[in-house]
DRENVO-906151 format. One line per 2 residues: for each residue x, y negated, z negated of N, C-alpha, C. Coordinates in steps of 0.2 Angstrom, whole numbers, plus 5000, padded with zeros to 4 digits. Example, Ala and Ser with C-alpha at 12.3 -4.5 7.8 and 13.67 -1.06 7.14 Angstrom:
BEGIN
5066,5028,4961,5062,5022,4961,5066,5016,4961  5064,5011,4965,5068,5005,4964,5064,5000,4961 $
//
This chain:
BEGIN
5003,5007,5000,5001,5001,4997,5003,4995,5002  5004,4993,4997,5009,4987,4997,5011,4983,5002 $
5017,4987,5005,5022,4982,5009,5015,4976,5014  5010,4980,5018,5007,4979,5023,5001,4973,5022 $
4999,4976,5017,4994,4971,5012,4994,4966,5010  5001,4964,5006,5005,4959,5004,5007,4957,5009 $
5009,4954,5015,5013,4956,5020,5007,4952,5026  5001,4953,5022,4995,4950,5028,4992,4945,5024 $
4991,4945,5014,4986,4941,5011,4991,4936,5009  4998,4936,5012,5003,4932,5006,5001,4923,5012 $
5005,4919,5008,5006,4911,5006,5016,4910,5005  5016,4908,5008,5023,4904,5008,5022,4898,5007 $
5028,4896,5003,5029,4892,4999,5035,4889,5006  5033,4880,5006,5041,4877,5011,5044,4872,5005 $
5054,4872,5006,5054,4872,5000,5055,4862,5002  5055,4862,5009,5056,4856,5012,5063,4852,5012 $
5063,4846,5012,5071,4842,5007,5073,4844,5004  5069,4839,4999,5069,4839,4995,5063,4838,4987 $
5067,4840,4982,5061,4841,4976,5061,4833,4972  5063,4827,4972,5064,4822,4969,5056,4820,4974 $
5054,4814,4968,5049,4812,4968,5049,4806,4972  5054,4802,4970,5056,4797,4971,5055,4799,4981 $
5062,4803,4980,5063,4804,4989,5061,4807,4995  5054,4811,4991,5049,4813,4991,5044,4807,4995 $
5043,4801,4993,5038,4798,4993,5043,4794,4998  5049,4793,4998,5051,4789,5004,5052,4790,5011 $
5053,4797,5009,5052,4801,5018,5045,4800,5019  5041,4801,5016,5035,4801,5017,5032,4794,5023 $
5035,4789,5020,5035,4783,5023,5037,4783,5026  5045,4787,5030,5049,4784,5034,5047,4788,5040 $
5043,4792,5038,5042,4798,5043,5035,4797,5045  5031,4795,5040,5023,4791,5043,5026,4788,5048 $
5030,4781,5047,5029,4778,5051,5032,4779,5060  5037,4784,5057,5039,4786,5065,5037,4789,5069 $
5032,4794,5065,5027,4799,5067,5022,4796,5073  5018,4789,5069,5013,4784,5073,5017,4781,5080 $
5023,4779,5078,5028,4777,5084,5026,4781,5089  5032,4789,5090,5028,4793,5093,5024,4794,5097 $
5019,4798,5093,5012,4791,5097,5011,4790,5100  5013,4785,5097,5008,4778,5103,5014,4777,5107 $
5021,4781,5105,5026,4777,5111,5023,4783,5118  5023,4791,5116,5021,4794,5124,5013,4793,5124 $
5009,4794,5120,5004,4791,5127,5002,4786,5128  5005,4778,5127,5005,4774,5131,5010,4778,5136 $
5014,4780,5136,5017,4782,5144,5012,4786,5146  5011,4790,5146,5004,4795,5150,5002,4788,5154 $
4996,4787,5148,4990,4781,5151,4993,4776,5155  5002,4774,5156,5004,4771,5160,5005,4773,5169 $
5008,4781,5166,5008,4782,5173,4998,4785,5176  4996,4787,5170,4989,4789,5176,4985,4782,5179 $
4989,4775,5176,4985,4771,5179,4987,4765,5186  4994,4766,5182,4998,4761,5188,5000,4770,5197 $
4997,4766,5201,4998,4769,5204,5004,4771,5208  5010,4765,5208,5015,4767,5212,5021,4772,5205 $
5017,4775,5200,5021,4780,5197,5018,4787,5198  5013,4788,5205,5009,4792,5206,5015,4795,5210 $
5022,4798,5204,5026,4802,5210,5031,4807,5206  5031,4815,5210,5034,4818,5206,5039,4817,5196 $
5044,4814,5199,5048,4811,5195,5043,4809,5188  5037,4806,5189,5034,4801,5182,5026,4808,5181 $
5024,4813,5184,5019,4817,5183,5025,4822,5180  5032,4822,5179,5035,4827,5175,5035,4824,5169 $
5036,4818,5169,5038,4815,5163,5032,4814,5156  5026,4813,5162,5021,4814,5160,5017,4819,5153 $
5023,4827,5160,5021,4829,5156,5023,4832,5148  5031,4829,5150,5036,4828,5144,5033,4824,5138 $
5033,4819,5141,5027,4816,5136,5024,4821,5130  5018,4822,5133,5014,4828,5131,5018,4831,5127 $
5021,4836,5129,5026,4842,5126,5028,4839,5121  5032,4831,5118,5035,4830,5116,5028,4829,5109 $
5023,4823,5110,5020,4821,5107,5013,4826,5102  5016,4833,5106,5013,4842,5105,5014,4843,5098 $
5022,4844,5100,5027,4844,5097,5027,4843,5087  5028,4836,5091,5027,4834,5084,5024,4834,5077 $
5016,4833,5082,5011,4834,5079,5008,4841,5074  5015,4847,5079,5014,4854,5074,5016,4857,5071 $
5020,4849,5067,5026,4849,5059,5024,4845,5059  5025,4837,5061,5023,4834,5057,5020,4832,5052 $
5014,4829,5054,5008,4831,5047,5009,4837,5040  5010,4842,5043,5013,4846,5038,5018,4844,5033 $
5022,4841,5035,5026,4839,5033,5026,4834,5028  5023,4829,5031,5018,4823,5025,5015,4826,5023 $
5009,4831,5020,5004,4830,5017,5008,4835,5011  5014,4837,5014,5019,4841,5007,5022,4837,5002 $
5021,4830,5006,5027,4825,5002,5024,4825,4997  5020,4823,4998,5015,4822,4994,5009,4826,4989 $
5013,4831,4990,5009,4836,4987,5012,4843,4982  5007,4843,4973,5012,4846,4971,5014,4854,4973 $
5007,4858,4977,5008,4864,4977,5011,4861,4987  5014,4866,4991,5017,4865,4997,5013,4872,4999 $
5011,4876,4999,5010,4881,5001,5007,4881,5008  5007,4887,5014,5005,4886,5019,5002,4894,5020 $
4996,4894,5020,4995,4901,5023,4998,4904,5027  4996,4912,5026,5002,4915,5034,5000,4916,5038 $
4992,4916,5042,4991,4913,5045,4993,4905,5050  4992,4901,5047,4992,4892,5046,5003,4895,5049 $
5005,4897,5045,5012,4900,5045,5014,4902,5052  5009,4908,5055,5008,4910,5061,5010,4906,5065 $
5004,4903,5066,5000,4896,5070,5004,4891,5070  5008,4889,5069,5014,4883,5067,5019,4889,5070 $
5022,4892,5071,5028,4893,5072,5027,4896,5080  5021,4898,5082,5020,4901,5087,5019,4894,5095 $
5016,4890,5091,5015,4883,5094,5022,4879,5095  5025,4877,5089,5031,4872,5088,5037,4879,5093 $
5040,4886,5091,5040,4886,5095,5042,4887,5103  5034,4889,5107,5032,4888,5115,5030,4880,5115 $
5031,4877,5111,5034,4870,5114,5040,4868,5116  5044,4871,5113,5050,4868,5111,5052,4873,5119 $
5050,4876,5118,5053,4882,5125,5050,4881,5134  5045,4880,5133,5041,4875,5136,5047,4865,5141 $
5047,4862,5134,5050,4857,5134,5056,4858,5141  5061,4865,5137,5068,4868,5139,5066,4869,5149 $
5064,4870,5149,5064,4873,5155,5060,4868,5161  5056,4863,5156,5053,4858,5162,5058,4851,5162 $
5064,4851,5158,5070,4848,5159,5074,4853,5164  5073,4855,5165,5078,4859,5175,5073,4858,5179 $
5065,4858,5175,5062,4856,5183,5063,4848,5187  5065,4842,5181,5064,4836,5181,5071,4837,5185 $
5076,4841,5182,5084,4841,5185,5083,4844,5193  5081,4849,5195,5079,4851,5202,5074,4844,5207 $
5069,4840,5202,5064,4835,5206,5071,4829,5208  5077,4828,5203,5083,4821,5205,5087,4825,5206 $
5089,4834,5206,5092,4836,5216,5089,4832,5221  5083,4835,5221,5079,4834,5228,5082,4828,5231 $
5076,4825,5226,5081,4814,5228,5084,4814,5227  5088,4817,5227,5095,4812,5227,5103,4814,5234 $
5100,4820,5237,5102,4824,5238,5099,4826,5245  5095,4825,5246,5089,4826,5252,5082,4822,5252 $
5084,4815,5251,5078,4811,5253,5074,4810,5255  5076,4811,5261,5072,4811,5269,5067,4818,5267 $
5067,4823,5263,5063,4828,5265,5060,4830,5261  5061,4826,5255,5060,4825,5246,5050,4825,5246 $
5047,4820,5251,5041,4821,5250,5039,4828,5251  5042,4830,5257,5038,4834,5259,5039,4841,5256 $
5048,4844,5252,5048,4847,5245,5043,4847,5242  5045,4840,5237,5043,4837,5231,5034,4835,5232 $
5029,4842,5235,5024,4839,5237,5017,4842,5228  5011,4842,5231,5008,4842,5223,5006,4848,5222 $
5007,4852,5224,5006,4858,5224,5015,4863,5223  5020,4859,5225,5024,4861,5219,5026,4862,5212 $
5023,4854,5213,5024,4852,5205,5020,4854,5202  5012,4856,5202,5008,4858,5198,5009,4864,5196 $
5012,4870,5203,5015,4877,5198,5022,4877,5194  5024,4870,5196,5031,4873,5192,5033,4870,5185 $
5026,4862,5183,5022,4864,5177,5017,4869,5173  5017,4870,5179,5009,4877,5172,5017,4883,5173 $
5022,4880,5178,5026,4889,5172,5030,4887,5169  5034,4881,5167,5035,4878,5163,5030,4878,5154 $
5022,4880,5156,5019,4878,5152,5019,4886,5147  5018,4890,5152,5015,4899,5153,5023,4900,5149 $
5028,4898,5152,5037,4902,5148,5035,4898,5143  5035,4897,5143,5038,4895,5133,5031,4898,5127 $
5024,4898,5132,5022,4899,5128,5020,4908,5126  5023,4911,5133,5023,4920,5134,5029,4919,5125 $
5035,4917,5128,5039,4918,5122,5038,4916,5118  5033,4911,5117,5033,4911,5107,5029,4916,5104 $
5022,4920,5109,5019,4924,5107,5025,4930,5108  5029,4930,5108,5032,4938,5110,5038,4936,5102 $
5040,4932,5102,5042,4930,5095,5040,4928,5089  5034,4926,5090,5029,4926,5082,5025,4932,5081 $
5023,4937,5083,5024,4943,5084,5027,4948,5081  5034,4950,5083,5039,4955,5083,5042,4950,5075 $
5040,4944,5075,5043,4942,5068,5037,4944,5062  5030,4941,5065,5026,4943,5058,5025,4948,5056 $
5026,4953,5063,5024,4961,5061,5033,4965,5055  5039,4960,5052,5041,4963,5048,5040,4962,5043 $
5042,4966,5036,5041,4967,5033,5043,4963,5026  5039,4957,5023,5042,4952,5021,5043,4953,5011 $
5038,4959,5009,5039,4963,5002,5036,4955,4997  5042,4953,4994,5038,4949,4990,5038,4942,4992 $
5043,4939,4998,5046,4935,4995,5044,4930,5002  5044,4925,4997,5036,4919,5000,5038,4913,4998 $
5047,4910,5001,5051,4904,4999,5051,4905,5006  5049,4897,5010,5055,4894,5018,5059,4890,5013 $
5065,4894,5016,5070,4885,5014,5069,4883,5019  5066,4878,5021,5066,4873,5029,5059,4868,5025 $
5059,4864,5032,5053,4859,5031,5049,4861,5037  5046,4867,5041,5041,4869,5042,5044,4878,5044 $
5040,4881,5049,5038,4889,5047,5044,4890,5053  5049,4888,5053,5052,4891,5059,5056,4896,5061 $
5057,4899,5065,5059,4905,5068,5066,4911,5062  5071,4906,5065,5075,4910,5060,5073,4911,5050 $
5070,4904,5050,5070,4904,5043,5064,4909,5039  5058,4912,5043,5057,4916,5045,5057,4923,5046 $
5064,4922,5049,5065,4928,5047,5068,4933,5041  5073,4925,5041,5077,4929,5036,5071,4931,5030 $
5067,4930,5029,5066,4931,5021,5063,4941,5021  5062,4943,5029,5063,4951,5031,5065,4956,5024 $
5063,4960,5022,5069,4963,5019,5069,4970,5022  5071,4971,5026,5072,4974,5031,5076,4972,5034 $
5082,4977,5040,5090,4975,5045,5084,4971,5052  5087,4966,5049,5083,4961,5056,5085,4960,5061 $
5092,4966,5062,5096,4964,5068,5093,4963,5077  5085,4967,5076,5083,4969,5080,5079,4963,5084 $
5079,4961,5078,5074,4950,5079,5078,4947,5081  5088,4950,5076,5091,4946,5080,5094,4944,5088 $
5093,4950,5091,5095,4952,5099,5089,4947,5102  5080,4948,5099,5077,4949,5103,5075,4937,5102 $
5079,4937,5099,5080,4928,5099,5086,4929,5104  5092,4928,5102,5096,4931,5108,5094,4927,5113 $
5090,4936,5115,5087,4936,5123,5083,4928,5128  5080,4928,5121,5076,4923,5122,5079,4917,5124 $
5088,4916,5119,5088,4909,5120,5092,4908,5126  5093,4915,5130,5097,4914,5136,5093,4913,5141 $
5087,4916,5140,5083,4914,5148,5081,4908,5147  5078,4904,5139,5073,4899,5139,5080,4893,5138 $
5086,4897,5137,5089,4889,5136,5095,4889,5139  5101,4896,5139,5105,4894,5143,5102,4896,5153 $
5097,4897,5154,5097,4898,5160,5094,4893,5164  5089,4888,5160,5089,4882,5164,5094,4877,5162 $
5099,4875,5157,5102,4874,5155,5110,4875,5160  5110,4881,5166,5114,4881,5172,5114,4878,5177 $
5106,4881,5174,5103,4875,5183,5103,4869,5180  5102,4865,5175,5102,4860,5175,5109,4856,5179 $
5115,4861,5172,5123,4858,5176,5123,4861,5184  5121,4866,5187,5121,4863,5194,5118,4861,5198 $
5113,4858,5196,5111,4851,5199,5115,4844,5199  5119,4846,5190,5120,4837,5190,5127,4837,5196 $
5129,4844,5194,5137,4844,5200,5137,4843,5207  5131,4845,5209,5127,4844,5215,5126,4836,5217 $
5123,4834,5210,5121,4826,5213,5126,4824,5211  5129,4822,5206,5137,4820,5207,5139,4818,5211 $
5142,4825,5217,5142,4825,5221,5141,4821,5224  5137,4823,5227,5132,4819,5232,5134,4811,5233 $
5131,4809,5226,5132,4803,5222,5138,4800,5226  5147,4800,5224,5151,4798,5225,5153,4799,5235 $
5150,4804,5235,5154,4803,5245,5147,4795,5248  5142,4791,5243,5140,4786,5246,5146,4782,5246 $
5142,4779,5252,5150,4774,5254,5149,4768,5249  5141,4764,5247,5141,4759,5244,5142,4758,5237 $
5144,4755,5236,5145,4752,5225,5139,4754,5225  5132,4747,5228,5124,4748,5225,5122,4754,5226 $
5123,4756,5231,5121,4764,5234,5121,4769,5228  5131,4771,5228,5129,4773,5222,5126,4771,5212 $
5127,4767,5212,5122,4763,5204,5118,4764,5207  5113,4766,5210,5106,4768,5211,5103,4772,5213 $
5109,4776,5216,5108,4784,5216,5112,4786,5208  5117,4786,5206,5117,4785,5196,5111,4784,5191 $
5108,4777,5193,5102,4776,5186,5095,4782,5190  5094,4781,5196,5090,4787,5195,5092,4790,5192 $
5097,4798,5186,5095,4800,5184,5099,4799,5177  5101,4793,5177,5104,4793,5173,5100,4793,5164 $
5091,4794,5163,5086,4794,5156,5088,4802,5158  5086,4805,5162,5085,4811,5164,5090,4816,5158 $
5097,4813,5160,5102,4816,5159,5105,4816,5152  5102,4810,5149,5104,4807,5143,5099,4811,5138 $
5091,4812,5142,5088,4818,5138,5089,4824,5137  5091,4827,5143,5093,4835,5142,5100,4835,5136 $
5104,4831,5137,5113,4831,5132,5107,4830,5126  5103,4827,5123,5101,4829,5116,5098,4833,5114 $
5093,4836,5119,5089,4843,5117,5093,4848,5118  5096,4849,5123,5100,4857,5124,5103,4858,5121 $
5105,4854,5119,5114,4853,5114,5111,4857,5107  5108,4854,5102,5106,4855,5098,5103,4864,5096 $
5100,4864,5100,5093,4872,5100,5102,4876,5102  5107,4874,5108,5109,4881,5110,5114,4880,5103 $
5113,4878,5100,5122,4877,5094,5118,4880,5089  5110,4883,5088,5105,4885,5084,5104,4890,5086 $
5101,4892,5091,5099,4900,5094,5103,4904,5095  5108,4903,5101,5113,4909,5104,5116,4912,5100 $
5118,4911,5094,5118,4914,5088,5116,4916,5081  5110,4915,5083,5105,4917,5074,5112,4920,5068 $
5115,4922,5068,5117,4925,5063,5122,4923,5060  5127,4919,5066,5133,4916,5063,5133,4909,5065 $
5125,4906,5062,5124,4899,5064,5124,4894,5061  5122,4890,5060,5121,4882,5057,5120,4885,5050 $
5121,4878,5048,5117,4881,5036,5112,4880,5037  5109,4880,5033,5100,4880,5031,5100,4873,5031 $
5105,4868,5028,5105,4862,5028,5103,4857,5035  5108,4861,5039,5109,4861,5046,5102,4860,5052 $
5099,4867,5049,5095,4870,5051,5087,4868,5054  5087,4862,5044,5083,4860,5042,5084,4851,5047 $
5090,4848,5047,5091,4842,5050,5090,4843,5059  5093,4852,5061,5090,4849,5068,5081,4850,5070 $
5078,4851,5066,5074,4852,5064,5067,4845,5066  5073,4842,5060,5071,4834,5059,5072,4832,5065 $
5077,4832,5069,5080,4831,5076,5075,4832,5081  5072,4835,5080,5066,4839,5085,5059,4836,5084 $
5059,4836,5081,5053,4832,5076,5050,4826,5076  5056,4822,5077,5056,4817,5073,5057,4812,5080 $
5066,4812,5080,5072,4807,5082,5068,4809,5091  5069,4815,5096,5068,4817,5102,5062,4814,5103 $
5056,4813,5100,5049,4813,5103,5051,4806,5104  5053,4801,5099,5052,4796,5100,5058,4790,5105 $
5062,4795,5104,5067,4793,5108,5068,4793,5115  5065,4800,5119,5061,4800,5126,5055,4792,5130 $
5053,4794,5126,5048,4786,5131,5053,4778,5130  5056,4779,5123,5063,4773,5123,5065,4771,5131 $
5071,4781,5131,5075,4779,5137,5072,4779,5143  5066,4781,5143,5064,4781,5152,5061,4775,5149 $
5059,4771,5147,5056,4764,5150,5060,4759,5149  5065,4761,5144,5071,4753,5143,5076,4755,5149 $
5079,4762,5151,5084,4763,5158,5082,4766,5163  5075,4763,5165,5069,4765,5172,5066,4756,5172 $
5069,4755,5180,5066,4748,5181,5058,4749,5182  5055,4755,5186,5049,4755,5190,5041,4756,5181 $
5046,4760,5177,5042,4757,5169,5044,4751,5169  5046,4747,5165,5048,4742,5165,5043,4740,5170 $
5045,4738,5176,5039,4734,5180,5033,4735,5177  5030,4743,5178,5024,4744,5178,5020,4740,5169 $
5025,4743,5165,5023,4738,5157,5023,4730,5158  5026,4728,5160,5022,4718,5164,5018,4717,5169 $
5017,4724,5172,5011,4723,5177,5003,4726,5170  5003,4731,5170,4999,4731,5163,4998,4723,5158 $
5004,4723,5156,5003,4717,5148,4999,4709,5152  5004,4708,5157,4998,4704,5164,4993,4705,5165 $
4991,4710,5165,4981,4710,5167,4977,4710,5160  4981,4713,5157,4981,4710,5149,4982,4705,5145 $
4983,4701,5148,4983,4694,5146,4981,4691,5148  4980,4692,5157,4974,4689,5161,4967,4690,5158 $
4965,4696,5157,4959,4700,5154,4954,4695,5146  4963,4694,5144,4961,4693,5132,4961,4682,5139 $
4964,4678,5141,4961,4673,5144,4953,4672,5145  4953,4677,5149,4945,4674,5154,4938,4679,5147 $
4939,4683,5143,4936,4681,5138,4938,4676,5134  4941,4673,5132,4941,4669,5129,4939,4664,5132 $
4941,4661,5135,4936,4656,5143,4926,4657,5145 $
//
């Protein structure tokens, strides 16, 4: 009796970042503001792309998908973390923990594949500009986006299923800010070698494969840019890719460090900080990076603000 029944009935306790009350209140205020800015920034990006006809291109279609992934990922982790900062009891029901792992892991995998798709889009735009509209047609863009979402979801379903089949005996304290994959696997009271192999395999498929595709795309892009004769042309081509390359470096680096070698990876504290990076910083940085470094997006913002100010003046009159 026992093990299986206890596993299904269990409630997990998240130890979080700190047990000091003043620290928790300060973190609650800081992360609440950051989360609201994340929601605002990403929702505005999606609305802007939807409303401005000049942004109805493959690049911005994929960017709107990235914003949806970012805001969904943050929402799968941050609200619960904020509630726990002010709660005395930091319990998470078994089913809720499994759901959080499924959504956060699935959305993370989707983002890595989506970034590879965006790299391919930039590769075609720079290396084969004349055929770009023909290659990156609406049907292909839709299929690439669906593939990104499905691949992350399928991997997450497999990982969540095999993780929560592990017997965890009486272990219920998760030393993390959320029900994160490695933190939950550590609770098992049996050998987890097969789970670690599964994590490495999925990491190679959803992390290293997209990362290698991104590298190949940018090797070709850089070689093409260097062949452009005019300085202005090189600057324009590089500017087209700079925002995406910045996001790629931020997103892939820490995930590879964490999941490629799950048994000899970062410390528990480093894992918490990396999770915070993906849940708090990445979702708020992405819209800032794409907005501040992108002339089309800045132009669309100015146009929208001009229309809003004009409408305000008309209503006031």
